N, CA, C and O atoms as a DFTB+ gen file, in Angstrom:
856 C
 N C O
     1  1      49.228      38.311      44.503
     2  2      49.381      38.892      43.175
     3  2      48.038      39.420      42.682
     4  3      47.004      38.777      42.863
     5  1      48.062      40.601      42.056
     6  2      46.834      41.179      41.525
     7  2      46.261      40.284      40.449
     8  3      46.996      39.566      39.771
     9  1      44.972      40.325      40.296
    10  2      44.320      39.537      39.256
    11  2      42.828      39.609      39.480
    12  3      42.265      40.697      39.600
    13  1      42.193      38.474      39.536
    14  2      40.801      38.426      39.913
    15  2      39.887      39.091      38.911
    16  3      40.098      39.035      37.699
    17  1      38.853      39.731      39.464
    18  2      37.764      40.246      38.637
    19  2      37.856      41.746      38.384
    20  3      36.891      42.332      37.894
    21  1      38.969      42.382      38.697
    22  2      39.090      43.813      38.451
    23  2      39.053      44.091      36.946
    24  3      39.599      43.332      36.146
    25  1      38.401      45.190      36.582
    26  2      38.193      45.523      35.179
    27  2      39.514      45.875      34.501
    28  3      40.388      46.516      35.085
    29  1      39.629      45.437      33.259
    30  2      40.794      45.758      32.441
    31  2      40.387      46.730      31.335
    32  3      39.402      46.504      30.633
    33  1      41.144      47.802      31.186
    34  2      40.930      48.779      30.117
    35  2      42.241      48.945      29.370
    36  3      43.285      49.182      29.979
    37  1      42.187      48.822      28.057
    38  2      43.354      49.022      27.209
    39  2      43.168      50.305      26.421
    40  3      42.195      50.450      25.680
    41  1      44.092      51.230      26.578
    42  2      44.103      52.465      25.798
    43  2      45.032      52.277      24.607
    44  3      46.203      51.929      24.763
    45  1      44.490      52.513      23.411
    46  2      45.281      52.401      22.190
    47  2      45.104      53.626      21.319
    48  3      44.310      54.514      21.629
    49  1      45.846      53.666      20.230
    50  2      45.724      54.776      19.290
    51  2      44.418      54.667      18.515
    52  3      43.877      53.573      18.352
    53  1      43.916      55.793      18.039
    54  2      42.637      55.839      17.340
    55  2      42.616      54.909      16.131
    56  3      41.608      54.249      15.878
    57  1      43.721      54.850      15.379
    58  2      43.785      54.051      14.148
    59  2      44.073      52.583      14.411
    60  3      43.949      51.758      13.505
    61  1      44.456      52.244      15.637
    62  2      44.895      50.878      15.971
    63  2      46.005      50.423      15.039
    64  3      46.014      49.292      14.553
    65  1      46.937      51.331      14.805
    66  2      48.070      51.044      13.928
    67  2      49.371      50.897      14.699
    68  3      50.440      50.770      14.102
    69  1      49.286      50.914      16.007
    70  2      50.493      50.762      16.833
    71  2      50.831      49.290      17.008
    72  3      49.983      48.515      17.450
    73  1      52.054      48.889      16.671
    74  2      52.450      47.491      16.901
    75  2      52.471      47.138      18.377
    76  3      52.324      45.974      18.751
    77  1      52.653      48.144      19.206
    78  2      52.772      47.914      20.640
    79  2      51.394      47.713      21.275
    80  3      51.244      46.910      22.196
    81  1      50.400      48.435      20.788
    82  2      49.028      48.179      21.218
    83  2      48.607      46.781      20.780
    84  3      47.955      46.056      21.532
    85  1      48.983      46.408      19.566
    86  2      48.656      45.069      19.070
    87  2      49.266      43.995      19.963
    88  3      48.605      42.998      20.254
    89  1      50.495      44.171      20.400
    90  2      51.151      43.185      21.250
    91  2      50.340      42.920      22.511
    92  3      50.150      41.770      22.905
    93  1      49.865      43.986      23.140
    94  2      49.096      43.833      24.372
    95  2      47.729      43.225      24.079
    96  3      47.257      42.371      24.830
    97  1      47.090      43.658      22.994
    98  2      45.780      43.119      22.642
    99  2      45.860      41.612      22.378
   100  3      44.978      40.859      22.790
   101  1      46.916      41.178      21.693
   102  2      47.100      39.755      21.434
   103  2      47.353      39.014      22.753
   104  3      46.824      37.922      22.962
   105  1      48.151      39.599      23.631
   106  2      48.409      38.973      24.927
   107  2      47.113      38.803      25.718
   108  3      46.885      37.750      26.312
   109  1      46.272      39.821      25.730
   110  2      44.989      39.741      26.431
   111  2      44.103      38.652      25.826
   112  3      43.465      37.884      26.546
   113  1      44.073      38.597      24.500
   114  2      43.255      37.588      23.829
   115  2      43.758      36.182      24.118
   116  3      42.964      35.275      24.370
   117  1      45.069      35.998      24.084
   118  2      45.635      34.672      24.341
   119  2      45.319      34.193      25.753
   120  3      45.123      33.000      25.985
   121  1      45.273      35.128      26.688
   122  2      44.974      34.766      28.071
   123  2      43.473      34.680      28.337
   124  3      43.052      34.318      29.435
   125  1      42.663      35.017      27.322
   126  2      41.218      34.930      27.490
   127  2      40.662      35.974      28.431
   128  3      39.683      35.723      29.135
   129  1      41.283      37.157      28.451
   130  2      40.895      38.206      29.385
   131  2      40.023      39.244      28.685
   132  3      40.478      39.886      27.738
   133  1      38.778      39.422      29.131
   134  2      37.939      40.478      28.554
   135  2      38.450      41.848      28.976
   136  3      38.953      42.024      30.086
   137  1      38.315      42.809      28.079
   138  2      38.782      44.157      28.378
   139  2      37.986      45.160      27.565
   140  3      37.358      44.819      26.562
   141  1      38.026      46.401      28.017
   142  2      37.428      47.500      27.268
   143  2      38.537      48.225      26.515
   144  3      39.573      48.554      27.091
   145  1      38.317      48.470      25.239
   146  2      39.289      49.194      24.419
   147  2      38.862      50.646      24.299
   148  3      37.744      50.943      23.880
   149  1      39.755      51.542      24.668
   150  2      39.513      52.975      24.498
   151  2      40.594      53.543      23.591
   152  3      41.779      53.253      23.754
   153  1      40.167      54.355      22.637
   154  2      41.089      54.887      21.646
   155  2      41.452      56.335      21.965
   156  3      40.601      57.145      22.335
   157  1      42.734      56.632      21.811
   158  2      43.277      57.967      22.040
   159  2      43.683      58.560      20.691
   160  3      44.398      57.919      19.920
   161  1      43.235      59.767      20.408
   162  2      43.596      60.429      19.156
   163  2      44.938      61.132      19.340
   164  3      45.005      62.231      19.890
   165  1      45.986      60.495      18.880
   166  2      47.327      61.064      19.054
   167  2      47.516      62.318      18.217
   168  3      48.275      63.206      18.602
   169  1      46.831      62.406      17.067
   170  2      46.973      63.586      16.207
   171  2      46.424      64.837      16.893
   172  3      46.851      65.952      16.596
   173  1      45.488      64.648      17.797
   174  2      44.928      65.761      18.571
   175  2      45.589      65.876      19.932
   176  3      45.152      66.656      20.778
   177  1      46.641      65.098      20.143
   178  2      47.430      65.127      21.372
   179  2      46.599      64.825      22.619
   180  3      46.829      65.385      23.691
   181  1      45.626      63.924      22.449
   182  2      44.837      63.539      23.614
   183  2      45.679      62.796      24.644
   184  3      45.325      62.732      25.821
   185  1      46.805      62.231      24.187
   186  2      47.706      61.558      25.125
   187  2      48.397      62.517      26.078
   188  3      48.955      62.102      27.094
   189  1      48.357      63.822      25.740
   190  2      48.973      64.824      26.609
   191  2      47.986      65.452      27.581
   192  3      48.350      66.312      28.383
   193  1      46.734      65.014      27.501
   194  2      45.736      65.443      28.475
   195  2      46.204      65.074      29.880
   196  3      46.765      63.997      30.083
   197  1      45.979      65.952      30.841
   198  2      46.499      65.737      32.194
   199  2      46.034      64.417      32.798
   200  3      46.809      63.723      33.456
   201  1      44.774      64.075      32.573
   202  2      44.246      62.836      33.147
   203  2      44.953      61.624      32.556
   204  3      45.361      60.715      33.279
   205  1      45.095      61.621      31.222
   206  2      45.755      60.476      30.592
   207  2      47.242      60.438      30.936
   208  3      47.794      59.368      31.193
   209  1      47.886      61.597      30.941
   210  2      49.322      61.633      31.253
   211  2      49.587      61.078      32.652
   212  3      50.549      60.341      32.867
   213  1      48.727      61.440      33.593
   214  2      48.884      60.942      34.962
   215  2      48.710      59.428      35.008
   216  3      49.431      58.729      35.719
   217  1      47.739      58.932      34.236
   218  2      47.461      57.498      34.222
   219  2      48.606      56.722      33.563
   220  3      49.000      55.657      34.039
   221  1      49.133      57.267      32.465
   222  2      50.119      56.554      31.663
   223  2      51.551      56.715      32.169
   224  3      52.363      55.801      32.028
   225  1      51.860      57.852      32.748
   226  2      53.211      58.277      33.151
   227  2      54.059      58.676      31.951
   228  3      54.701      59.727      31.979
   229  1      54.078      57.861      30.896
   230  2      54.894      58.164      29.723
   231  2      54.108      58.893      28.634
   232  3      54.682      59.288      27.618
   233  1      52.789      59.077      28.837
   234  2      51.917      59.763      27.873
   235  2      51.935      59.082      26.508
   236  3      51.890      59.739      25.468
   237  1      52.001      57.754      26.535
   238  2      52.040      57.003      25.283
   239  2      50.991      55.897      25.320
   240  3      50.396      55.605      26.358
   241  1      50.788      55.302      24.165
   242  2      49.966      54.091      24.088
   243  2      50.887      52.923      23.761
   244  3      51.901      53.090      23.083
   245  1      50.523      51.736      24.251
   246  2      49.348      51.423      25.052
   247  2      49.525      51.765      26.526
   248  3      50.641      51.871      27.036
   249  1      48.393      51.932      27.188
   250  2      48.337      51.938      28.642
   251  2      47.256      50.953      29.050
   252  3      46.166      50.938      28.479
   253  1      47.565      50.138      30.033
   254  2      46.600      49.184      30.577
   255  2      46.194      49.646      31.968
   256  3      47.044      49.964      32.800
   257  1      44.890      49.679      32.211
   258  2      44.362      49.958      33.545
   259  2      43.746      48.672      34.071
   260  3      42.903      48.054      33.420
   261  1      44.178      48.288      35.247
   262  2      43.674      47.073      35.894
   263  2      43.246      47.462      37.299
   264  3      44.069      47.557      38.209
   265  1      41.939      47.688      37.464
   266  2      41.458      48.164      38.749
   267  2      42.023      49.536      39.050
   268  3      41.808      50.480      38.290
   269  1      42.746      49.653      40.157
   270  2      43.329      50.947      40.524
   271  2      44.801      51.059      40.110
   272  3      45.504      51.967      40.554
   273  1      45.260      50.144      39.269
   274  2      46.649      50.132      38.813
   275  2      46.697      50.419      37.320
   276  3      45.875      49.906      36.561
   277  1      47.650      51.232      36.895
   278  2      47.815      51.498      35.466
   279  2      49.283      51.345      35.097
   280  3      50.177      51.581      35.910
   281  1      49.507      50.944      33.849
   282  2      50.865      50.641      33.397
   283  2      50.966      50.929      31.909
   284  3      50.075      50.567      31.140
   285  1      52.048      51.580      31.500
   286  2      52.309      51.792      30.079
   287  2      53.587      51.051      29.681
   288  3      54.277      50.479      30.525
   289  1      53.888      51.073      28.375
   290  2      55.000      50.379      27.729
   291  2      54.625      48.903      27.536
   292  3      54.442      48.155      28.497
   293  1      54.519      48.520      26.284
   294  2      53.892      47.248      25.933
   295  2      54.582      46.018      26.496
   296  3      53.911      45.102      26.972
   297  1      55.909      45.977      26.454
   298  2      56.578      44.777      26.963
   299  2      56.402      44.658      28.476
   300  3      56.300      43.550      29.003
   301  1      56.365      45.804      29.183
   302  2      56.094      45.772      30.623
   303  2      54.681      45.265      30.880
   304  3      54.454      44.507      31.823
   305  1      53.730      45.679      30.044
   306  2      52.351      45.222      30.202
   307  2      52.253      43.726      29.932
   308  3      51.598      43.000      30.679
   309  1      52.902      43.264      28.867
   310  2      52.887      41.827      28.572
   311  2      53.411      41.022      29.761
   312  3      52.820      40.013      30.144
   313  1      54.510      41.469      30.333
   314  2      55.090      40.748      31.462
   315  2      54.170      40.808      32.680
   316  3      54.040      39.830      33.416
   317  1      53.534      41.958      32.886
   318  2      52.587      42.083      33.997
   319  2      51.423      41.105      33.836
   320  3      51.025      40.445      34.795
   321  1      50.879      41.015      32.621
   322  2      49.766      40.109      32.381
   323  2      50.155      38.657      32.658
   324  3      49.354      37.882      33.181
   325  1      51.386      38.297      32.305
   326  2      51.844      36.925      32.553
   327  2      51.914      36.634      34.044
   328  3      51.626      35.519      34.477
   329  1      52.296      37.635      34.830
   330  2      52.433      37.421      36.266
   331  2      51.103      37.591      37.003
   332  3      50.835      36.882      37.973
   333  1      50.281      38.520      36.548
   334  2      48.999      38.751      37.216
   335  2      47.972      37.671      36.883
   336  3      47.075      37.392      37.678
   337  1      48.109      37.068      35.704
   338  2      47.182      36.023      35.256
   339  2      48.005      34.823      34.784
   340  3      48.067      34.533      33.589
   341  1      48.633      34.131      35.732
   342  2      49.634      33.115      35.369
   343  2      49.020      31.802      34.909
   344  3      47.857      31.509      35.186
   345  1      49.833      31.012      34.195
   346  2      49.455      29.624      33.918
   347  2      49.423      28.850      35.246
   348  3      50.098      29.260      36.190
   349  1      48.675      27.761      35.352
   350  2      47.925      27.114      34.268
   351  2      46.509      27.626      34.088
   352  3      45.841      27.245      33.127
   353  1      46.028      28.486      34.993
   354  2      44.655      28.979      34.839
   355  2      44.503      29.773      33.541
   356  3      43.486      29.664      32.855
   357  1      45.511      30.564      33.211
   358  2      45.508      31.350      31.981
   359  2      46.657      30.886      31.097
   360  3      47.699      30.461      31.597
   361  1      46.470      30.967      29.801
   362  2      47.500      30.522      28.864
   363  2      48.798      31.297      29.068
   364  3      48.783      32.480      29.408
   365  1      49.906      30.622      28.859
   366  2      51.220      31.274      28.936
   367  2      51.465      32.089      27.680
   368  3      51.118      31.668      26.577
   369  1      52.067      33.261      27.856
   370  2      52.471      34.065      26.700
   371  2      53.989      34.219      26.624
   372  3      54.506      34.870      25.717
   373  1      54.703      33.617      27.582
   374  2      56.158      33.579      27.556
   375  2      56.609      32.132      27.734
   376  3      55.885      31.332      28.325
   377  1      57.795      31.784      27.231
   378  2      58.297      30.416      27.418
   379  2      58.485      30.078      28.891
   380  3      58.736      30.960      29.711
   381  1      58.365      28.821      29.214
   382  2      58.558      28.374      30.590
   383  2      60.039      28.364      30.967
   384  3      60.399      28.721      32.088
   385  1      60.902      27.951      30.019
   386  2      62.330      27.872      30.292
   387  2      62.911      29.263      30.547
   388  3      62.608      30.210      29.820
   389  1      63.739      29.382      31.571
   390  2      64.281      30.681      31.972
   391  2      65.058      31.354      30.850
   392  3      64.889      32.549      30.609
   393  1      65.909      30.596      30.163
   394  2      66.726      31.198      29.108
   395  2      65.888      31.550      27.881
   396  3      66.103      32.587      27.253
   397  1      64.939      30.690      27.544
   398  2      64.057      31.020      26.427
   399  2      63.221      32.254      26.745
   400  3      62.989      33.095      25.877
   401  1      62.772      32.360      27.992
   402  2      61.991      33.526      28.392
   403  2      62.832      34.798      28.297
   404  3      62.353      35.834      27.838
   405  1      64.077      34.711      28.729
   406  2      64.974      35.857      28.609
   407  2      65.200      36.222      27.147
   408  3      65.240      37.403      26.800
   409  1      65.345      35.222      26.294
   410  2      65.557      35.475      24.863
   411  2      64.317      36.114      24.239
   412  3      64.426      37.010      23.403
   413  1      63.149      35.649      24.649
   414  2      61.915      36.249      24.144
   415  2      61.849      37.725      24.512
   416  3      61.450      38.552      23.692
   417  1      62.231      38.056      25.725
   418  2      62.231      39.455      26.150
   419  2      63.293      40.250      25.386
   420  3      63.093      41.426      25.083
   421  1      64.407      39.612      25.080
   422  2      65.424      40.263      24.263
   423  2      64.853      40.616      22.883
   424  3      65.047      41.727      22.391
   425  1      64.153      39.668      22.272
   426  2      63.547      39.914      20.959
   427  2      62.569      41.080      21.044
   428  3      62.570      41.954      20.177
   429  1      61.744      41.099      22.069
   430  2      60.793      42.190      22.225
   431  2      61.504      43.537      22.361
   432  3      61.112      44.516      21.727
   433  1      62.533      43.581      23.175
   434  2      63.270      44.834      23.363
   435  2      63.940      45.277      22.068
   436  3      63.980      46.466      21.752
   437  1      64.460      44.317      21.330
   438  2      65.190      44.633      20.097
   439  2      64.283      45.248      19.046
   440  3      64.624      46.275      18.458
   441  1      63.120      44.629      18.799
   442  2      62.258      45.158      17.738
   443  2      61.619      46.485      18.124
   444  3      61.086      47.189      17.266
   445  1      61.670      46.837      19.414
   446  2      61.149      48.124      19.856
   447  2      62.202      49.227      19.839
   448  3      61.856      50.408      19.841
   449  1      63.472      48.861      19.822
   450  2      64.524      49.862      20.005
   451  2      65.491      49.979      18.836
   452  3      66.303      50.904      18.808
   453  1      65.428      49.070      17.875
   454  2      66.403      49.037      16.786
   455  2      65.654      48.995      15.452
   456  3      64.426      49.076      15.417
   457  1      66.394      48.871      14.377
   458  2      65.834      48.704      13.030
   459  2      64.970      49.894      12.610
   460  3      63.967      49.738      11.913
   461  1      65.378      51.073      13.045
   462  2      64.589      52.270      12.781
   463  2      64.364      52.544      11.295
   464  3      63.269      52.972      10.931
   465  1      65.356      52.315      10.409
   466  2      65.082      52.559       8.986
   467  2      63.911      51.729       8.458
   468  3      63.143      52.211       7.625
   469  1      63.766      50.498       8.928
   470  2      62.618      49.686       8.512
   471  2      61.338      50.273       9.086
   472  3      60.330      50.373       8.387
   473  1      61.372      50.659      10.350
   474  2      60.173      51.194      10.987
   475  2      59.713      52.486      10.311
   476  3      58.516      52.771      10.263
   477  1      60.659      53.265       9.791
   478  2      60.297      54.512       9.107
   479  2      59.822      54.236       7.679
   480  3      58.764      54.714       7.270
   481  1      60.598      53.471       6.932
   482  2      60.315      53.278       5.507
   483  2      59.253      52.222       5.238
   484  3      58.687      52.174       4.146
   485  1      58.978      51.371       6.231
   486  2      57.885      50.411       6.148
   487  2      57.061      50.549       7.415
   488  3      56.995      49.644       8.247
   489  1      56.430      51.722       7.533
   490  2      55.640      51.977       8.738
   491  2      54.396      51.086       8.756
   492  3      54.148      50.341       7.808
   493  1      53.627      51.167       9.824
   494  2      52.549      50.197       9.989
   495  2      51.334      50.482       9.109
   496  3      50.362      49.729       9.162
   497  1      51.356      51.541       8.304
   498  2      50.300      51.661       7.287
   499  2      50.405      50.515       6.288
   500  3      49.410      50.133       5.672
   501  1      51.604      49.968       6.126
   502  2      51.780      48.786       5.277
   503  2      51.051      47.596       5.877
   504  3      50.355      46.866       5.171
   505  1      51.211      47.400       7.173
   506  2      50.677      46.227       7.859
   507  2      49.160      46.292       7.990
   508  3      48.468      45.304       7.746
   509  1      48.642      47.462       8.376
   510  2      47.226      47.564       8.710
   511  2      46.352      48.145       7.602
   512  3      45.133      47.972       7.625
   513  1      46.958      48.832       6.632
   514  2      46.160      49.480       5.588
   515  2      46.629      49.145       4.172
   516  3      46.086      49.668       3.199
   517  1      47.637      48.273       4.051
   518  2      48.092      47.857       2.731
   519  2      48.780      48.938       1.931
   520  3      48.749      48.899       0.701
   521  1      49.406      49.909       2.593
   522  2      50.069      51.009       1.887
   523  2      51.228      50.499       1.037
   524  3      51.853      49.488       1.355
   525  1      51.500      51.209      -0.036
   526  2      52.657      50.943      -0.885
   527  2      53.557      52.170      -0.864
   528  3      53.128      53.280      -1.178
   529  1      54.808      51.950      -0.490
   530  2      55.745      53.034      -0.262
   531  2      56.930      52.927      -1.214
   532  3      56.997      52.014      -2.037
   533  1      57.852      53.858      -1.095
   534  2      59.020      53.889      -1.977
   535  2      59.919      52.681      -1.728
   536  3      59.864      52.081      -0.654
   537  1      60.749      52.317      -2.713
   538  2      61.720      51.242      -2.489
   539  2      62.607      51.548      -1.277
   540  3      62.847      52.709      -0.946
   541  1      63.074      50.511      -0.638
   542  2      63.926      50.676       0.535
   543  2      65.224      51.384       0.183
   544  3      65.825      51.124      -0.859
   545  1      65.644      52.277       1.058
   546  2      66.945      52.917       0.913
   547  2      68.052      51.913       1.223
   548  3      67.784      50.819       1.720
   549  1      69.266      52.282       0.935
   550  2      70.400      51.412       1.253
   551  2      70.483      51.161       2.759
   552  3      70.817      50.061       3.199
   553  1      70.177      52.187       3.534
   554  2      70.229      52.039       4.986
   555  2      69.162      51.054       5.469
   556  3      69.424      50.234       6.349
   557  1      67.966      51.136       4.894
   558  2      66.903      50.216       5.287
   559  2      67.210      48.792       4.823
   560  3      66.896      47.831       5.526
   561  1      67.816      48.651       3.652
   562  2      68.210      47.326       3.185
   563  2      69.246      46.715       4.128
   564  3      69.222      45.512       4.388
   565  1      70.133      47.527       4.626
   566  2      71.130      47.029       5.593
   567  2      70.442      46.573       6.881
   568  3      70.797      45.537       7.443
   569  1      69.453      47.351       7.346
   570  2      68.697      46.949       8.535
   571  2      67.934      45.664       8.286
   572  3      67.854      44.803       9.162
   573  1      67.369      45.530       7.081
   574  2      66.640      44.309       6.743
   575  2      67.561      43.102       6.768
   576  3      67.173      42.035       7.246
   577  1      68.763      43.257       6.264
   578  2      69.718      42.152       6.281
   579  2      70.061      41.765       7.718
   580  3      70.157      40.579       8.033
   581  1      70.246      42.756       8.589
   582  2      70.507      42.442       9.999
   583  2      69.323      41.705      10.618
   584  3      69.502      40.760      11.386
   585  1      68.120      42.143      10.277
   586  2      66.917      41.464      10.769
   587  2      66.883      40.022      10.300
   588  3      66.671      39.113      11.103
   589  1      67.087      39.804       9.020
   590  2      67.025      38.450       8.468
   591  2      68.093      37.554       9.087
   592  3      67.824      36.399       9.418
   593  1      69.297      38.083       9.242
   594  2      70.390      37.293       9.807
   595  2      70.071      36.858      11.235
   596  3      70.321      35.715      11.616
   597  1      69.519      37.778      12.016
   598  2      69.188      37.456      13.405
   599  2      68.071      36.428      13.486
   600  3      68.145      35.489      14.278
   601  1      67.032      36.602      12.668
   602  2      65.908      35.669      12.732
   603  2      66.320      34.287      12.229
   604  3      65.879      33.271      12.767
   605  1      67.158      34.248      11.204
   606  2      67.665      32.954      10.730
   607  2      68.378      32.217      11.852
   608  3      68.264      30.997      11.965
   609  1      69.116      32.954      12.685
   610  2      69.830      32.333      13.800
   611  2      68.884      31.927      14.925
   612  3      69.121      30.929      15.604
   613  1      67.819      32.691      15.126
   614  2      66.889      32.436      16.230
   615  2      65.908      31.303      15.939
   616  3      65.606      30.501      16.823
   617  1      65.414      31.236      14.709
   618  2      64.325      30.325      14.379
   619  2      64.865      28.953      14.013
   620  3      65.567      28.823      13.010
   621  1      64.558      27.925      14.798
   622  2      65.062      26.582      14.477
   623  2      64.567      26.108      13.110
   624  3      63.474      26.472      12.677
   625  1      65.354      25.319      12.460
   626  2      64.986      24.792      11.151
   627  2      63.670      24.009      11.248
   628  3      63.504      23.156      12.119
   629  1      62.753      24.314      10.347
   630  2      61.481      23.610      10.302
   631  2      60.485      24.026      11.366
   632  3      59.395      23.458      11.442
   633  1      60.834      25.008      12.192
   634  2      59.959      25.407      13.299
   635  2      58.961      26.475      12.853
   636  3      59.243      27.286      11.971
   637  1      57.793      26.453      13.484
   638  2      56.784      27.478      13.225
   639  2      56.849      28.613      14.237
   640  3      56.350      29.709      13.984
   641  1      57.471      28.342      15.395
   642  2      57.601      29.330      16.461
   643  2      59.052      29.377      16.934
   644  3      59.836      28.468      16.663
   645  1      59.392      30.436      17.635
   646  2      60.777      30.608      18.080
   647  2      61.202      29.575      19.119
   648  3      62.338      29.099      19.092
   649  1      60.293      29.225      20.039
   650  2      60.683      28.424      21.196
   651  2      59.770      27.211      21.382
   652  3      59.414      26.871      22.510
   653  1      59.397      26.568      20.298
   654  2      58.485      25.432      20.390
   655  2      57.050      25.902      20.394
   656  3      56.435      26.029      19.335
   657  1      56.501      26.167      21.582
   658  2      55.163      26.737      21.675
   659  2      55.209      28.222      21.328
   660  3      56.239      28.878      21.487
   661  1      54.086      28.737      20.854
   662  2      53.977      30.169      20.558
   663  2      54.253      31.003      21.801
   664  3      53.955      30.578      22.917
   665  1      54.815      32.176      21.612
   666  2      54.901      33.171      22.683
   667  2      54.696      34.552      22.077
   668  3      54.692      34.703      20.855
   669  1      54.528      35.553      22.923
   670  2      54.209      36.896      22.458
   671  2      55.343      37.489      21.619
   672  3      55.094      38.351      20.777
   673  1      56.580      37.043      21.835
   674  2      57.691      37.526      21.010
   675  2      57.531      37.095      19.560
   676  3      58.032      37.774      18.664
   677  1      56.840      35.976      19.303
   678  2      56.577      35.562      17.926
   679  2      55.719      36.601      17.209
   680  3      55.991      36.950      16.060
   681  1      54.690      37.091      17.882
   682  2      53.830      38.110      17.275
   683  2      54.615      39.390      17.010
   684  3      54.507      39.975      15.933
   685  1      55.403      39.825      17.986
   686  2      56.162      41.069      17.833
   687  2      57.186      40.965      16.710
   688  3      57.354      41.901      15.928
   689  1      57.867      39.826      16.631
   690  2      58.877      39.642      15.596
   691  2      58.220      39.518      14.219
   692  3      58.725      40.060      13.236
   693  1      57.105      38.810      14.152
   694  2      56.406      38.653      12.875
   695  2      55.907      39.986      12.352
   696  3      55.889      40.212      11.142
   697  1      55.500      40.872      13.255
   698  2      55.056      42.187      12.781
   699  2      56.204      42.935      12.120
   700  3      56.016      43.583      11.091
   701  1      57.383      42.849      12.703
   702  2      58.533      43.503      12.083
   703  2      58.819      42.895      10.711
   704  3      59.079      43.624       9.754
   705  1      58.774      41.579      10.609
   706  2      58.995      40.924       9.322
   707  2      57.899      41.275       8.320
   708  3      58.173      41.445       7.132
   709  1      56.667      41.383       8.793
   710  2      55.558      41.651       7.890
   711  2      55.532      43.076       7.373
   712  3      54.839      43.356       6.394
   713  1      56.254      43.972       7.991
   714  2      56.437      45.299       7.392
   715  2      57.046      45.142       5.994
   716  3      56.747      45.916       5.084
   717  1      57.892      44.140       5.842
   718  2      58.561      43.866       4.570
   719  2      57.787      42.841       3.743
   720  3      57.569      43.042       2.548
   721  1      57.374      41.752       4.373
   722  2      56.710      40.679       3.634
   723  2      55.409      41.145       2.997
   724  3      55.126      40.802       1.849
   725  1      54.612      41.925       3.732
   726  2      53.330      42.387       3.203
   727  2      53.500      43.463       2.139
   728  3      52.575      43.760       1.382
   729  1      54.690      44.037       2.094
   730  2      55.011      45.009       1.038
   731  2      55.638      44.324      -0.168
   732  3      55.942      44.964      -1.175
   733  1      55.828      43.007      -0.049
   734  2      56.441      42.185      -1.090
   735  2      57.894      42.583      -1.348
   736  3      58.382      42.490      -2.474
   737  1      58.575      43.024      -0.300
   738  2      60.020      43.220      -0.390
   739  2      60.690      41.848      -0.370
   740  3      60.140      40.892       0.177
   741  1      61.861      41.755      -0.958
   742  2      62.571      40.486      -1.042
   743  2      63.029      40.057       0.351
   744  3      63.624      40.841       1.090
   745  1      62.744      38.800       0.698
   746  2      63.193      38.259       1.967
   747  2      63.263      36.745       1.847
   748  3      62.629      36.174       0.959
   749  1      64.022      36.075       2.722
   750  2      64.117      34.613       2.664
   751  2      62.753      33.946       2.797
   752  3      61.933      34.350       3.622
   753  1      62.516      32.924       1.982
   754  2      61.219      32.241       1.990
   755  2      60.862      31.707       3.369
   756  3      59.707      31.778       3.790
   757  1      61.860      31.171       4.072
   758  2      61.594      30.572       5.379
   759  2      61.048      31.613       6.358
   760  3      60.172      31.310       7.169
   761  1      61.562      32.823       6.280
   762  2      61.118      33.873       7.182
   763  2      59.751      34.398       6.772
   764  3      58.936      34.747       7.625
   765  1      59.498      34.454       5.466
   766  2      58.170      34.858       4.994
   767  2      57.115      33.860       5.447
   768  3      56.016      34.259       5.834
   769  1      57.433      32.557       5.406
   770  2      56.492      31.531       5.858
   771  2      56.227      31.667       7.357
   772  3      55.089      31.544       7.810
   773  1      57.281      31.922       8.109
   774  2      57.128      32.127       9.552
   775  2      56.201      33.309       9.829
   776  3      55.305      33.213      10.668
   777  1      56.412      34.413       9.132
   778  2      55.583      35.595       9.341
   779  2      54.132      35.314       8.974
   780  3      53.223      35.739       9.688
   781  1      53.901      34.604       7.872
   782  2      52.531      34.259       7.473
   783  2      51.871      33.358       8.507
   784  3      50.698      33.532       8.838
   785  1      52.634      32.395       9.014
   786  2      52.078      31.490      10.023
   787  2      51.644      32.272      11.262
   788  3      50.560      32.032      11.794
   789  1      52.457      33.180      11.711
   790  2      52.094      33.968      12.893
   791  2      50.845      34.809      12.637
   792  3      50.040      35.025      13.543
   793  1      50.689      35.276      11.417
   794  2      49.543      36.119      11.059
   795  2      48.251      35.310      10.969
   796  3      47.163      35.886      10.927
   797  1      48.360      33.983      10.941
   798  2      47.174      33.132      10.868
   799  2      46.637      32.779      12.251
   800  3      45.604      32.118      12.358
   801  1      47.313      33.202      13.297
   802  2      46.881      32.876      14.652
   803  2      45.554      33.601      14.948
   804  3      45.420      34.780      14.622
   805  1      44.579      32.920      15.558
   806  2      43.269      33.543      15.775
   807  2      43.320      34.876      16.524
   808  3      42.595      35.805      16.170
   809  1      44.156      34.983      17.543
   810  2      44.237      36.239      18.294
   811  2      44.750      37.378      17.421
   812  3      44.317      38.521      17.566
   813  1      45.669      37.063      16.519
   814  2      46.209      38.066      15.605
   815  2      45.162      38.434      14.560
   816  3      44.953      39.613      14.274
   817  1      44.509      37.434      13.996
   818  2      43.486      37.695      12.984
   819  2      42.350      38.540      13.550
   820  3      41.812      39.404      12.858
   821  1      41.985      38.295      14.797
   822  2      40.916      39.081      15.417
   823  2      41.316      40.544      15.546
   824  3      40.494      41.435      15.332
   825  1      42.571      40.795      15.895
   826  2      43.031      42.180      16.011
   827  2      43.101      42.844      14.642
   828  3      42.711      44.002      14.491
   829  1      43.590      42.129      13.659
   830  2      43.677      42.696      12.312
   831  2      42.297      43.008      11.752
   832  3      42.158      43.908      10.925
   833  1      41.273      42.278      12.191
   834  2      39.916      42.477      11.682
   835  2      39.191      43.646      12.344
   836  3      38.085      43.991      11.928
   837  1      39.779      44.251      13.350
   838  2      39.153      45.402      14.006
   839  2      38.927      46.539      13.004
   840  3      39.740      46.766      12.108
   841  1      37.823      47.235      13.172
   842  2      37.541      48.369      12.291
   843  2      38.502      49.515      12.583
   844  3      38.725      49.887      13.735
   845  1      39.060      50.060      11.513
   846  2      40.023      51.154      11.631
   847  2      39.617      52.313      10.731
   848  3      39.234      52.102       9.581
   849  1      39.700      53.540      11.251
   850  2      39.404      54.695      10.389
   851  2      40.499      54.868       9.352
   852  3      41.675      54.647       9.641
   853  1      40.118      55.259       8.153
   854  2      41.080      55.470       7.077
   855  2      41.222      56.963       6.799
   856  3      41.990      57.357       5.922
């Protein structure tokens, strides 16, 4: 399995406002892996540059370069990091139990592919720059209710994490919740506490503290 001392490079957006770049950055931090961060200016379409497009395949961020191997799409990168730098030498970022691990991947896929009204009306300028936007539309409120219902079912009573120990799906899910919580939209107290707890994790706080152009 690949690993060892090959250099890791993470390509992210210039503003570091991508939730998907954050997911990979948190995964790298949790595993204690040093990396070089390179920023791509999406507004200038630097992601469509031939060199970057060839490296990324999908011409998107994040892209991780590990030696002579490159990979895009954040959940694929997270899974690669878990396999290339496995426990116990490196911290686990996915649950050990097979079904919990599958559920964590389900959560990751869901927050990347669904809930579009929330992603549009509570974009990540709320999360990373404290933006204040218009009240949620009826469609976004419906998406929020679906989000709350699912998380209420997933999160055990009194738990701080989805599956006992923290995993990368906790960070991804908390970011979706914090689009609303940080905007002070109405949400169940239990879910707001969960989102705040995830935001207090050192790897998350370090990413949030990164300098961002305004």
